[in-house]
N, C-alpha and C positions, 0 to 999 in steps of 0.2 A: 757682678749683679746679674741675676737671671733676666732673660728677655721677656718683655710683656706678652701675654697670650690673648689680650683683649682684641686686637685687630684680627687675628686668624679666627677667633671665636665669632666675631660679628660677621665675617665673610662667610663662615660656615652656616650661620643662621640665615643669612640672606639667600644663600644657595638653596637651603631647605625650603624657604618660603616660595621661591621661584619654582622649585620642583613640585611642591604640593599644588601650586596653582596650575601648573601644566597638567598634572594628573587629574585635577578636578574638571578640566575642560576637555579632556580626551574622550571621544565616544567609545562606548563598548562595542565589541565586534560579535557579541553573542546574539544570533538571530532570534533566539527565544526571548530575549529581553526587548525585542522590538527595535533593534538598532542594526545598522549596516556599516561596513568598513568605511564608507564614504560619509557618514553622518548619521543623524537620528532617523527614526522610522519615517518621519515626514519627508525625508529626502528621497525616498524611494517611491517612484510613481510609475504608472503604466498598467498593463493588464497581462494576464497569464492564461494560456489555454492548456488544459490538462487532459490527457488520455489515460484512463486507469482501468484496470481489471474490474469486472462487475462485482467481484467479492469485496472490493475495497470501498464500495459506494457509501455505506453508512459512516465508516471511519473518515473517509476523505471529505464528505460533506461537512462534518464537524471540524476537521482540521482546516478546511478552506475558510470557514467562518472565523475561526480563531486567527488565521493568518491575516484576514482582512482587518480584524480588530487591531492586530499588532502593526499593520502597515496600512494606515488609512488612505494613502494615495494609490493603492493597488486594487485593481478590480479582478477577481477570479471569475472568469467566464464560466457559464454552465459546463460542468465537467462531463466529458464523453465517457460513459461506462459501457463496456461490452466485453466479449471474449478477448483475451489478450492477443490471440493470433489474428483476429479480425482487425483490432486496432493497429497491430504491427504492420499488417498489409496496407492499411490506409496511410500510415506514416511513410512507408517505403514508396508508395505511389504518389506522395506529394501532399497529403492532407496537412493543413497548417496546425502544428502542435508545438508547444514549448517544453512540456514535461511528459514523460511516459513512465507509468508504473505498471509492471507486468506481474502476472501471478506465477511466473516461473522464469528461470534463467535462460532456458533454451529459446523461448520466444524473444526475450530481450536481445539475445545474441544475433538474431536475424536483423535487428535494427542497427546494432553495432557493426556487423559485417557489411552493411550497406553504406557505412561511413557517416551515419546520421547521429551517432552518439559515441561517447567514449567514457570508460571507467564508471559504469553504474555502481551504485551502492545498495547493499541489502537493507531492507526496511522492516521485514517481518517474515514469519513462517506460518504455515497453516497445514492442517491435516483433514482427511475425509471422514465423514460419518454417513450412516444410512438414515435418510429422512423418510418417514411414513406419515400418512394423514393421521390427524387426531383420532384416537381410538384404535388405530392399527387394524383396520378391517380384514386385511389379508393375513394377519398374524405372522408378520415377518420377524424373525429372531436373529438372523445373521446373514452373512454373505451367501451361504449355501442356498438359502431360500430364494435368492435372486435368480437362480438357474431354473427354477420351476417354470415350465412353459405357460402355466396359468397365471403367473405373476406379471403384472404390467409394470415393467421397470423402465425408468427414464434415466439416461446418462448424458453427460456432456459428450460432444463429438470428439473423436480421438485426437484431432488436431488442436483442440483447445486444452490449455493446461489442466483443467479439472478432469477432462476426458482422458488425457494421457496418464494422469495419476490414477484414475479409476481403473484403467487397463492394467497398470502395473500391480495395483492392489489385488485385483481379481486373479491375475495370472499367478501372483505369489501364493495365493490360497487355493489354486487349482480350480477356480470357478469360471464357468463359461456362461455368459449372459447374452441373450439376443434381445436388445432393447426395443421397446415399443416405439421409441423415438430417440433421436440423437440431437441434442440442442447445442446452439452456438455459444451459450454462456450458462453459468451456474444458476443465475437468477431464473432463467426459463425453466430449468429442471425443478427448482424449488416451487415455482409458481404452479406447475402441473401437479406436483405432489400435494401441495396445500389445498388445491381445488378438488382433489379426489379424482383427478384424471389419470393418476398413476398410483400403483400400490406402494412403490418405493423409488427412491432415487439416491444416487451418491452425490453429496454436496460437501462444501467445506464446513467445518465445525463452526466457524464464525457466522455463517449464513443463518443458522438456526437458533442462535443465542437470543433468548428472551421471547421467542415466538410460542404462541399457544395453539396455532392451527396445525402444527406438526409435532410428531414425537421423534426422538432421536435414539438410534442404536449405534453404539461405538463398536465397529467391527474389529475382529482380531487382525493384527498386523498393521492397523492404521498408523501407529506411531513410527513404523518403519518406512512409510511413504510420506515424505515431507516436502511440501512446496515452499521454495524460497523466493521471496518477492523482491526484485530489484527496482530501483527508481533512478532516473537520469534526466538531466536537463539536456535537451536536444541541441545539436551543433548549430542548427539554423533557427534557433529560438528568436522570435521577433525582438525580445528584450532579454538578452542573456543574464543581466544582473537580477532582474525580477525572477526569471526561471530558477536561477541558482539559489535565490533567497527562499523560494518555496521548497525546493529540495532540502535545503538546510533546515528549514522549519519542520518538515516531516521527520527528518532524522534526529532532530533535537528532542529535548526532554518532553516538551508539550505534545509533539506528534507521537512519540513512542507511548506516552501515557494514554492517549486516545486509542491507539491501536491495541494496547494491552487490555483496556477496558472492554473493547469489542471482541476480545478472545484470541487475538493474534499472538503468536509466540515470538520470542526474541530471535533475531537473525543469527 
């Protein structure tokens, strides 16, 4: 007589019920879903201090707002935006920061080499364009026009990522420019161009998106000079879990969507 299968079947059904119950109560670990490995979004509390390249300002303000919605217990302090090299120097000299996002890998390397960060991840890319005031009064058409002594050209300082990229782009095209001023961040360059204090300036493509007070010229060779943006939670972050959650959020689907909408390229 064959053995009864009812007892093994009941045991299997009971095991499935227990398994499903366990699955239903397990928290997701997807930061974009507003959860943390240790529990729900409400379980994460604290604050986070972020230093970010000036060119990330619009995107990071939006990302920070979304992050605070996803993590109601976390406060994103006002983000410090400036030239990446300026921010890196401040961090190395002891400025309190939890997360650093740079406009290039070389500047990030100075923070890593100081033992203040490890294993940064790339979040976006960017390229340069020529910005001119609305109406283009100086009739700038390309990089060669920037070498005209009569042209008032504003560039980022060479030690700043946008300045280093500008020097490479100009050198690649054999153009020599004596700038009317060298600024410590790309925002300052664009501000002078928009105000008509300069005839042209080299800025990131993302900086001019949607603006009506400037016009844009895409220079030859721009696609060959690409800035890669890294981000990292700093080793001495006041709250490592919160800092790591913000970095994960930036690198997740929501953060990348905001960056793409603001014109940044994929890393």
